C-alpha positions as CSV (number, residue, x, y, z in Angstrom):
1,M,84.3,46.3,188.7
2,F,87.9,45.3,189.5
3,L,86.5,42.0,190.9
4,T,88.8,39.3,192.1
5,F,89.4,42.2,193.5
6,A,85.9,40.4,194.1
7,G,83.7,37.8,192.7
8,L,80.4,38.3,191.0
9,G,79.5,34.6,191.0
10,N,79.6,31.4,189.0
11,A,76.6,32.5,187.0
12,V,78.7,35.2,185.4
13,A,81.5,32.9,184.6
14,Q,79.1,30.5,182.9
15,Q,77.6,33.3,180.8
16,Q,81.1,34.3,179.7
17,S,81.9,30.8,178.7
18,S,78.7,30.5,176.8
19,G,79.5,33.6,174.7
20,T,76.7,35.8,176.0
21,A,77.1,39.2,177.5
22,P,77.7,38.9,181.3
23,V,75.0,40.0,183.6
24,G,75.6,43.4,185.0
25,S,78.4,44.2,182.7
26,A,78.9,47.7,181.6
27,P,77.4,49.0,178.3
28,G,79.7,49.4,175.4
29,V,80.5,53.0,176.0
30,S,83.4,53.2,173.6
31,K,81.2,51.7,170.9
32,D,77.7,53.1,171.6
33,G,78.5,56.3,173.4
34,V,77.5,57.3,176.9
35,T,73.9,56.4,177.7
36,P,71.8,57.9,180.5
37,G,72.4,55.9,183.7
38,A,75.5,54.2,182.4
39,T,78.0,57.0,183.0
40,A,75.7,59.8,184.1
41,G,76.5,61.7,181.0
42,A,80.2,62.0,181.7
43,N,82.7,62.5,178.9
44,P,85.9,60.7,179.9
45,A,89.0,62.9,179.7
46,T,92.4,61.8,178.5
47,G,93.4,60.3,181.8
48,G,95.8,61.5,184.5
49,G,94.9,63.4,187.6
50,D,93.1,66.5,186.1
51,A,89.6,67.5,187.2
52,A,87.9,66.4,184.0
53,A,89.4,62.9,184.2
54,I,88.5,62.6,187.9
55,S,84.9,63.8,187.2
56,A,84.5,61.3,184.3
57,G,86.0,58.5,186.4
58,D,83.6,59.3,189.3
59,A,80.6,58.7,187.0
60,L,82.1,55.6,185.5
61,F,83.1,54.2,188.9
62,K,79.6,54.7,190.4
63,N,77.8,53.1,187.6
64,N,80.1,50.2,186.8
65,C,82.2,49.5,189.9
66,A,80.4,50.7,193.0
67,Q,78.1,47.6,193.2
68,C,81.1,45.5,194.3
69,H,83.8,48.0,195.3
70,A,84.5,51.0,197.4
71,V,87.8,53.0,197.5
72,N,88.5,52.9,201.2
73,D,86.2,50.1,202.4
74,V,85.6,46.4,201.6
75,V,82.2,45.7,199.9
76,V,82.1,42.5,197.9
77,G,85.7,42.9,196.8
78,P,88.6,44.6,198.5
79,A,89.1,48.3,198.8
80,L,90.7,49.9,195.7
81,K,92.7,52.5,197.5
82,D,96.1,53.2,195.9
83,I,95.5,50.6,193.2
84,S,97.7,52.5,190.8
85,K,100.6,52.2,193.3
86,R,100.1,48.5,193.6
87,R,99.7,47.7,189.9
88,P,100.7,49.7,186.8
89,I,98.1,51.0,184.4
90,S,99.4,48.7,181.8
91,W,98.3,45.8,184.0
92,I,95.0,47.3,185.1
93,I,93.6,48.0,181.6
94,P,93.8,44.4,180.4
95,W,92.5,43.2,183.8
96,V,89.4,45.3,183.5
97,K,88.8,44.3,179.9
98,N,89.2,40.6,180.4
99,S,90.3,39.4,183.9
100,S,89.9,35.7,182.9
101,K,92.6,36.1,180.2
102,V,95.0,37.7,182.6
103,V,94.5,34.8,185.1
104,A,94.9,32.2,182.3
105,S,98.2,33.8,181.3
106,G,99.6,32.8,184.6
107,D,100.2,36.3,186.0
108,E,101.3,35.8,189.6
109,Y,99.4,38.7,191.0
110,A,96.2,37.8,189.1
111,V,96.4,34.2,190.1
112,K,96.9,35.1,193.8
113,L,93.8,37.3,193.7
114,F,91.8,34.7,191.9
115,N,92.5,32.1,194.5
116,Q,92.1,34.5,197.4
117,Y,88.5,35.2,196.4
118,Q,87.3,31.6,195.9
119,K,88.1,31.6,192.2
120,Q,85.3,33.9,191.4
121,Q,85.7,36.0,188.2
122,M,84.4,39.4,187.3
123,P,82.7,40.2,184.0
124,S,84.6,41.8,181.2
125,F,84.0,45.5,180.6
126,Q,83.8,47.1,177.2
127,L,85.6,50.3,178.3
128,S,88.2,52.2,176.4
129,D,91.7,52.7,177.8
130,T,90.8,56.4,178.4
131,E,87.8,55.5,180.4
132,I,89.7,53.0,182.6
133,T,92.4,55.6,183.1
134,S,89.8,58.1,184.2
135,I,88.4,55.5,186.8
136,V,91.9,55.0,188.2
137,A,92.4,58.8,188.4
138,Y,89.2,59.0,190.4
139,I,90.3,56.2,192.7
140,D,93.6,58.0,193.3
141,S,91.9,61.2,194.2
142,E,89.6,59.4,196.7
143,S,92.6,57.6,198.1
144,G,94.2,61.0,198.9
145,K,91.0,62.2,200.6
146,G,91.0,59.1,202.8
147,A,94.6,59.8,203.8
148,M,93.9,63.5,204.7
149,A,90.9,62.4,206.7
150,A,93.0,59.9,208.6
151,T,95.6,62.4,209.6
152,G,93.1,65.1,210.5
153,G,94.2,67.4,207.7
154,V,92.9,70.8,206.6
155,T,90.1,69.2,204.6
156,Q,88.8,67.4,207.6
157,G,89.0,70.6,209.7
158,N,87.1,72.6,207.1
159,A,84.4,69.9,206.8
160,A,84.1,69.8,210.6
161,Q,83.7,73.6,210.7
162,A,81.1,73.6,208.0
163,D,79.2,70.7,209.8
164,G,79.4,72.7,213.0
165,Q,77.9,75.8,211.4
166,E,75.1,73.8,209.8
167,G,74.5,72.0,213.0
168,A,74.2,75.3,214.9
169,A,71.8,76.7,212.4
170,A,69.7,73.5,212.6
171,S,69.8,73.6,216.4
172,D,68.6,77.2,216.5
173,A,65.7,76.5,214.1
174,S,64.8,73.4,216.2
175,G,65.0,75.4,219.4
176,A,62.7,78.1,218.0
177,G,60.2,75.5,216.9
178,Q,60.1,73.9,220.3
179,Y,59.7,77.3,222.0
180,V,56.6,78.1,219.9
181,N,55.1,74.6,220.7
182,V,55.6,75.1,224.4
183,L,54.1,78.6,224.3
184,L,51.0,77.3,222.5
185,I,50.5,74.5,225.0
186,V,50.8,77.0,227.9
187,L,48.2,79.3,226.3
188,V,45.8,76.4,225.8
189,V,46.2,75.3,229.4
190,V,45.7,78.9,230.7
191,L,42.4,79.2,228.6
192,I,41.1,76.0,230.0
193,V,41.9,77.1,233.5
194,L,40.1,80.4,232.9
195,V,37.0,78.7,231.6
196,V,36.8,76.3,234.5
197,T,37.4,79.1,237.0
198,L,34.5,81.2,235.4
199,V,32.2,78.2,235.6
200,I,33.1,77.6,239.3
201,I,32.6,81.3,240.1
202,A,29.2,81.3,238.3
203,N,28.0,78.3,240.3
204,I,29.2,79.9,243.6
205,M,27.4,83.1,242.8
206,K,24.2,81.2,242.1
207,D,24.5,79.3,245.4
208,V,25.0,82.6,247.3
209,L,22.0,84.1,245.7
210,R,19.8,81.1,246.5
211,G,20.6,81.5,250.2
212,R,19.3,85.1,250.3
213,K,15.8,85.6,251.9
214,D,14.9,88.9,250.1
215,L,14.6,87.4,246.6
216,D,11.2,87.7,244.9
217,G,9.7,85.1,242.6
218,R,11.1,86.6,239.4
219,D,14.7,86.4,240.8
220,V,14.2,82.8,241.9
221,E,12.8,81.9,238.5
222,L,15.9,83.4,236.8
223,L,18.2,81.4,239.1
224,D,16.4,78.1,238.6
225,Q,15.9,78.4,234.8
226,R,17.4,75.7,232.6
227,Y,17.9,76.0,228.9
228,D,16.0,73.5,226.8
229,Y,18.7,72.1,224.4
230,S,16.1,69.9,222.7
231,K,14.8,73.0,220.9
232,I,18.0,73.0,218.9
233,Y,17.8,69.6,217.3
234,K,14.0,69.8,217.1
235,S,14.3,72.9,215.0
236,N,13.3,72.5,211.3
237,A,16.2,74.7,210.2
238,V,18.8,72.6,212.0
239,R,17.3,69.3,210.8
240,G,17.3,70.6,207.2
241,L,20.9,71.7,207.4
242,A,22.0,68.4,208.8
243,L,20.1,66.5,206.1
244,T,21.7,68.7,203.4
245,V,25.2,68.1,204.7
246,F,24.6,64.4,204.9
247,V,23.3,64.2,201.3
248,L,26.2,66.3,200.0
249,A,28.7,64.1,201.9
250,I,27.2,60.9,200.4
251,L,27.3,62.5,196.8
252,Y,30.9,63.6,197.3
253,E,32.0,60.2,198.4
254,S,30.1,58.5,195.6
255,V,31.7,60.7,192.9
256,Q,35.1,60.2,194.4
257,A,34.6,56.4,194.4
258,A,33.4,56.4,190.8
259,M,36.3,58.5,189.6
260,G,38.7,56.2,191.4
261,V,37.6,53.1,189.6
262,G,40.7,51.5,188.1
263,L,43.2,53.8,190.0
264,T,45.8,52.0,192.1
265,Q,47.9,54.9,193.4
266,G,49.5,53.7,196.7
267,Y,49.2,50.0,195.7
268,Q,51.8,48.2,197.8
269,P,51.6,44.4,197.4
270,T,53.6,41.9,199.5
271,Q,56.4,40.4,197.3
272,P,57.6,36.8,197.5
273,I,61.0,38.0,198.6
274,A,61.6,40.9,201.0
275,F,63.6,43.1,198.7
276,S,64.5,46.6,200.0
277,H,65.1,49.3,197.4
278,K,66.1,51.6,200.3
279,L,69.0,49.3,201.1
280,H,70.1,48.6,197.5
281,A,69.3,51.8,195.6
282,G,69.6,54.1,198.6
283,T,72.2,52.9,201.1
284,N,74.4,51.0,198.6
285,Q,73.6,53.4,195.7
286,I,73.2,50.7,193.1
287,N,72.2,52.2,189.8
288,C,68.7,51.3,188.6
289,A,70.0,50.1,185.2
290,Y,72.3,47.6,186.9
291,C,69.2,45.4,187.8
292,H,66.7,46.7,185.3
293,T,69.0,46.3,182.4
294,S,66.5,47.2,179.6
295,V,65.4,50.5,181.2
296,Y,67.1,52.6,178.5
297,K,66.6,50.4,175.5
298,S,63.2,48.6,175.7
299,K,59.5,49.4,175.8
300,S,59.4,48.0,179.3
301,A,61.8,48.0,182.3
302,N,62.5,44.3,182.9
303,I,62.3,42.5,186.2
304,P,65.8,41.4,187.2
305,S,66.7,37.8,186.7
306,A,67.9,35.7,189.6
307,N,71.4,35.7,188.0
308,I,71.7,39.4,188.5
309,C,70.9,38.9,192.2
310,M,73.6,36.2,192.3
311,N,76.2,38.7,191.1
312,C,76.4,39.9,194.7
313,H,74.6,37.4,196.7
314,S,76.9,34.5,195.8
315,Q,79.2,36.2,198.4
316,I,76.9,38.4,200.5
317,K,74.3,37.1,203.1
318,T,74.4,33.7,201.6
319,E,72.7,32.2,204.7
320,S,69.8,34.8,204.8
321,P,66.4,33.1,204.6
322,E,65.3,35.6,201.9
323,I,68.4,35.0,199.8
324,R,67.9,31.2,200.2
325,K,64.6,31.7,198.3
326,I,66.6,32.9,195.3
327,Y,68.8,29.9,195.5
328,R,65.7,27.6,195.6
329,A,64.3,29.3,192.5
330,I,67.5,28.8,190.6
331,E,67.8,25.1,191.7
332,K,64.2,24.4,190.6
333,K,64.7,26.4,187.4
334,Q,61.7,28.5,188.2
335,P,61.2,32.3,187.9
336,I,60.6,34.3,191.0
337,Q,56.9,35.2,191.1
338,W,57.3,39.0,191.6
339,V,54.0,40.9,191.9
340,R,53.7,43.7,189.3
341,I,53.0,47.1,190.8
342,H,52.8,49.6,188.0
343,N,50.1,48.6,185.5
344,L,48.7,50.5,182.6
345,P,45.5,49.5,180.7
346,D,46.0,47.6,177.4
347,L,44.4,50.5,175.5
348,A,47.4,52.8,176.4
349,Y,50.8,52.5,174.7
350,F,53.8,53.5,176.8
351,N,57.5,53.2,175.8
352,H,59.9,53.3,178.7
353,S,63.0,53.9,176.6
354,Q,61.4,56.9,174.9
355,H,61.1,58.6,178.2
356,T,64.4,57.6,179.9
357,Q,66.8,57.4,176.9
358,V,65.3,60.1,174.6
359,G,63.6,62.3,177.1
360,G,66.2,61.9,179.9
361,I,63.5,61.5,182.5
362,E,64.8,60.4,185.9
363,C,63.3,57.2,187.5
364,Q,62.1,59.3,190.5
365,T,59.9,61.5,188.3
366,C,57.3,58.8,187.9
367,H,58.3,56.2,190.6
368,G,58.8,58.7,193.4
369,P,61.7,58.4,196.0
370,I,62.3,54.8,195.1
371,Q,65.7,55.0,197.0
372,N,63.8,55.5,200.3
373,M,61.2,52.7,199.9
374,E,61.6,49.6,201.9
375,V,58.6,48.1,200.0
376,V,57.9,49.7,196.7
377,Y,54.4,51.2,196.1
378,Q,52.8,53.1,193.2
379,Y,53.8,56.7,193.8
380,S,52.1,58.4,190.9
381,A,48.5,58.3,189.8
382,L,49.4,57.1,186.2
383,T,46.1,58.5,184.9
384,M,45.6,60.1,181.5
385,G,45.3,63.5,183.0
386,W,48.6,63.0,184.9
387,C,50.4,62.1,181.7
388,I,48.9,64.9,179.7
389,N,49.8,67.5,182.3
390,C,53.4,66.3,182.2
391,H,53.4,66.5,178.4
392,R,52.1,70.0,178.5
393,E,54.6,71.3,181.1
394,T,57.8,69.4,180.2
395,P,60.1,71.3,177.8
396,L,61.9,69.2,175.1
397,N,65.7,69.3,175.0
398,T,66.1,69.9,171.3
399,K,69.7,71.1,171.3
400,G,72.0,69.2,169.0
401,N,69.1,67.1,167.5
402,G,68.5,68.1,163.9
403,Y,65.1,66.3,163.9
404,Y,63.6,69.2,165.8
405,N,65.2,72.1,163.9
406,N,62.2,73.0,161.6
407,L,59.7,72.1,164.3
408,V,61.3,74.6,166.7
409,K,61.4,77.3,164.1
410,L,57.7,76.9,163.3
411,H,56.8,76.8,167.0
412,D,58.8,80.0,167.7
413,K,57.3,81.7,164.8
414,A,53.8,81.0,166.0
415,N,54.4,81.5,169.7
416,S,57.9,82.5,170.7
417,A,57.0,83.1,174.3
418,A,55.9,79.6,175.1
419,P,58.5,76.8,175.5
420,F,58.7,73.9,173.0
421,T,57.1,71.1,175.1
422,V,56.1,67.5,174.4
423,S,52.6,68.8,173.7
424,S,54.1,71.2,171.0
425,N,55.4,68.1,169.3
426,G,52.1,66.3,169.3
427,G,52.4,64.7,172.7
428,T,48.8,65.3,173.6
429,E,47.2,63.9,170.4
430,C,45.0,60.9,171.0
431,S,46.9,58.7,168.6
432,K,50.1,59.3,170.5
433,C,49.1,56.8,173.1
434,H,45.9,55.2,171.7
435,Y,46.4,53.5,168.4
């Protein structure tokens, strides 16, 4: 966020000059309020170093700044550690709101940063003074943690002690599990040895008996008898049972195949560019809404444009063969041909913002552990039954929303024990999704 402090690319600068909102810029929190995914529901405090301000700053930083900056490490831009000691808050606020204006004013420090980072500009952020102050308070608190860790302070010692206790517990559990596994293996080996020993003893006894001269015909017949195993598979009962099992297996597989028509759970196509959600959303903790900008305000979650990729990759891994594919698409003015993974039939209406913005549903609820996927696949079934079950089981958050007041009263009057779910609000009616 504090870019030049780090550059987000020429594409951003061009968008700013054209008068459009810069790609990847923060939502207008001061104007529109905090939206899910933008600030994780944080309410900025009045600034300073109190816990409320730090907590609010933490949420704002992670959702607006962490894509390009860290406190104690260099990401795209430099580390922001002790930024309040390097520059006064009166300088930081206008810089965040419009860094281009500060550079154009001839400010010596701003011009130096601008030139140091290849004259790349960061987008302007529509954040209030209070929100920016909260971010700075969070950075100051993290800067202090870094200093204590470097000097081996009390915090570091306590953390090491806790890690040691957790490690010991994990080690004990792992040791017990290994012991059980070894014991089972030993028992199996012992049983096999016993069976082989008994077979050998039986054969030896037969050989000893055959060598005796005093055996009559009946004894010899018993020693030489062989069981006719063909009687088993020639039996009508066995053949009937086998045929019944075979027919039932065929019927089961046929029914499963028929019910699976049109279902694509587990679908994992090869994409034209090897994009890793595990690296971006997992390791680097980039918020989903940074790339899928319409996830909270549109019927569909958009596929990111190449310009959003360039916010970071104008500086990062510019020589990577996969990143060069993005450059070629931009040069040819052609969209990247991403393969759609999650498809719903045309007969079903689904509104993405209604679930994420209004319902507060997390991305992982439907898309699974997306932050752990190298290649994205369809995690959920996305069937009608799957959706209806969710509507029946998911309680609605009606607090502070006057729209639900009378509905909740009527529901509680009829059935006070059951929670007010999506189904209680008509979420399982046919016309809700088919009209």
